[in-house]
C-alpha positions in Angstrom: 40.7 61.0 135.1 42.6 58.1 133.6 42.4 54.5 134.6 43.5 52.8 131.4 47.2 52.8 130.7 50.0 54.9 132.3 50.0 58.7 132.4 52.8 60.4 130.5 53.7 63.5 132.4 54.9 66.3 130.1 52.6 65.4 127.3 49.4 67.1 126.0 47.4 64.8 128.2 48.7 66.5 131.3 47.9 70.2 131.1 49.9 72.4 133.4 46.8 74.1 134.9 45.1 70.9 136.1 44.8 70.8 139.9 43.4 67.3 140.4 44.3 64.0 138.7 42.4 60.7 139.2 44.6 57.8 138.2 44.7 54.0 138.5 46.4 52.8 141.7 47.9 49.8 140.0 49.1 51.5 136.8 50.6 54.7 138.1 54.1 54.8 139.5 55.2 56.7 142.5 57.5 58.8 140.3 54.6 59.9 138.2 52.7 60.9 141.3 55.6 62.8 142.6 56.0 64.7 139.3 52.4 65.7 139.3 52.6 66.8 142.9 55.8 68.8 142.2 53.6 70.8 139.7 51.2 71.6 142.6 48.6 68.9 141.7 46.7 66.6 144.0 46.6 62.9 143.0 43.5 60.7 143.6 44.2 57.0 143.2 41.4 54.8 141.8 40.7 51.2 142.6 37.6 49.1 142.5 36.6 48.3 146.1 33.3 46.7 145.3 34.3 44.3 142.5 37.0 41.8 141.9 39.0 42.2 138.6 40.9 39.1 137.5 43.8 41.2 136.0 44.7 42.8 139.4 47.8 41.5 141.2 45.9 40.7 144.4 43.0 38.9 142.7 43.9 35.5 144.0 43.5 36.7 147.5 39.7 36.8 147.1 37.9 33.6 148.0 35.0 32.1 146.1 32.6 33.2 148.8 33.9 36.8 148.5 32.6 37.0 144.9 29.0 37.3 143.6 27.5 37.9 140.2 29.5 39.1 137.2 28.8 42.7 136.1 26.8 42.4 132.9 28.7 45.1 131.0 32.2 44.4 132.4 33.4 40.9 131.7 35.9 39.6 134.3 34.4 41.7 137.1 32.3 40.2 139.9 30.6 42.0 142.8 32.4 41.6 146.2 30.8 40.7 149.5 31.3 43.9 151.4 30.5 42.1 154.6 33.6 39.9 154.2 36.5 40.5 156.6 38.8 39.2 153.9 37.6 41.7 151.3 38.1 44.5 153.8 41.6 43.2 154.5 42.5 43.3 150.8 41.2 46.8 150.5 43.1 48.0 153.5 46.2 46.6 151.8 45.4 48.6 148.7 45.0 51.7 150.8 48.4 51.1 152.4 49.8 50.7 148.9 48.2 54.0 147.8 49.8 55.7 150.8 53.2 54.2 150.0 53.3 55.6 146.5 52.2 59.0 147.6 48.5 59.3 146.7 46.7 62.2 148.3 43.3 60.5 148.2 41.5 57.3 147.2 38.6 56.8 144.8 37.1 53.4 145.7 34.7 52.4 142.9 31.6 50.2 142.7 30.1 51.0 146.0 26.6 50.8 144.5 26.4 47.0 144.1 23.2 47.1 146.2 21.4 48.8 143.3 22.2 45.9 140.9 21.8 42.2 140.8 24.8 41.3 142.8 24.2 37.7 143.9 25.2 38.5 147.4 22.1 40.1 148.9 23.9 43.4 149.4 22.0 46.3 150.9 22.7 50.0 151.1 23.8 49.6 154.8 26.6 47.3 153.6 28.0 49.9 151.3 27.7 52.6 154.0 29.6 50.6 156.6 32.2 49.5 154.1 32.7 53.1 152.8 33.1 54.3 156.4 35.7 51.6 157.1 37.7 52.6 154.0 37.5 56.3 154.9 38.7 55.6 158.4 41.6 53.5 157.1 42.6 56.1 154.5 42.6 58.8 157.2 45.2 56.9 159.2 47.6 57.7 156.3 46.5 61.3 156.0 44.6 60.6 152.8 41.2 61.8 151.7 38.4 59.6 150.5 35.8 60.2 147.8 32.4 58.6 147.2 32.1 57.2 143.7 28.5 57.4 142.4 26.2 55.5 145.0 24.2 58.7 145.3 21.7 57.2 147.6 24.2 56.8 150.5 25.6 60.3 150.3 23.9 61.4 153.5 25.2 58.4 155.3 28.8 59.0 154.5 29.1 62.7 153.9 30.7 63.2 157.3 33.7 60.9 156.4 34.3 61.6 152.7 36.0 64.8 151.4 34.7 64.7 147.8 32.5 62.8 145.4 33.1 61.5 141.9 30.1 61.1 139.8 29.7 59.4 136.4 26.8 60.4 134.2 24.4 62.1 136.5 23.3 64.1 133.5 23.1 61.3 130.9 21.8 58.4 133.0 20.0 59.5 136.1 19.3 63.0 134.7 19.5 64.3 138.3 22.7 66.0 139.2 20.7 68.0 141.8 21.1 65.1 144.2 24.5 66.6 145.0 23.2 70.1 145.8 23.5 69.8 149.6 26.9 67.9 149.4 28.5 70.3 146.9 27.7 73.3 149.1 30.7 72.3 151.2 32.6 69.7 149.3 33.7 69.2 145.6 32.1 66.9 143.1 34.2 65.7 140.2 31.8 65.0 137.4 32.4 62.8 134.3 30.1 62.3 131.3 30.9 59.8 128.5 30.7 60.1 124.7 30.6 57.3 122.1 33.4 58.7 119.9 35.5 61.8 119.3 37.8 63.5 116.8 39.8 66.0 118.7 37.3 68.1 120.5 34.4 67.1 118.2 32.2 64.6 120.1 29.3 62.3 119.3 26.9 60.5 121.6 24.8 57.5 120.7 23.1 57.4 124.1 19.3 57.7 124.4 18.2 61.3 124.0 21.5 62.4 122.5 21.5 60.8 119.1 21.4 63.4 116.3 22.7 66.2 118.6 25.6 68.3 117.3 28.9 68.2 119.1 28.2 71.6 120.6 24.7 70.5 121.8 26.1 67.3 123.5 28.9 69.3 125.2 26.4 71.9 126.4 24.2 69.2 127.9 27.0 67.3 129.5 28.5 70.5 130.9 25.2 71.4 132.6 24.7 74.6 130.7 21.0 74.5 131.3 21.7 75.2 135.0 24.5 77.8 135.3 24.6 77.6 139.1 25.1 73.8 139.0 27.6 74.1 136.1 29.7 76.6 138.1 29.8 74.2 141.1 30.6 71.0 139.4 34.1 70.2 138.0 33.1 68.5 134.8 35.1 66.6 132.2 34.0 64.5 129.1 35.7 61.2 128.4 35.1 58.0 126.5 34.5 54.7 128.3 38.1 53.6 127.4 39.2 56.0 130.1 42.5 56.6 128.3 44.3 59.9 128.2 41.8 61.8 126.0 39.7 64.4 127.8 37.5 67.3 126.8 37.0 70.2 129.1 33.9 72.4 129.3 35.8 75.4 128.0 36.2 73.5 124.7 39.9 72.5 125.1 40.9 68.8 124.7 44.0 66.9 125.6 45.4 63.5 124.9 45.2 61.2 121.9 43.5 62.6 118.9 
């Protein structure tokens, strides 16, 4: 998973045995996607469907009534009104763009605005209907759709999504088991974040993980306390920069040192 910067195919950040790449829709070229696919990989294209980001090329298409509260930890992002026909139109255009550059699937982020102070009165039903609309649109182009986080609506969209992407179900919610029924039939791509790293030595400043050794943090994030769950999840460890550094649960790392 990399949504900051462009992916340099042929470098250490792109191991030859990786089957799935999750990359930024706006920062990844069609030639990069084609190169990855030529190696047998599938490419998931990420975009934020639930927030506006002022640096995106289509930002000016959002109206003032489309936008709600700013995300407290992400300056420049505001929650979007998922009931807005204009917001859906913009996202359909993004999906068409994803298809045009060859993406195999889409990863629409920030579908959990209803769990936060969003300034729009969003409810779980709004996210459910919006996700179903996005999945239907992606299917028109032969692309799959994943549910990013928003665990509480899994049951409502499980029939129209083909995979899930989870961030921090171990560190934050401490309940990766919410995916047990889903993962029996469909994959879950799982990401946990660390505060810093040096090669494959990691450190976490998050509550409950301070003072742990690198190996202890990795064991926790890789779900080693539940071997059955660990075997089912596809887990990677990243920093919040979401650059090309990644640590795999087998101890191998790739990308910037």
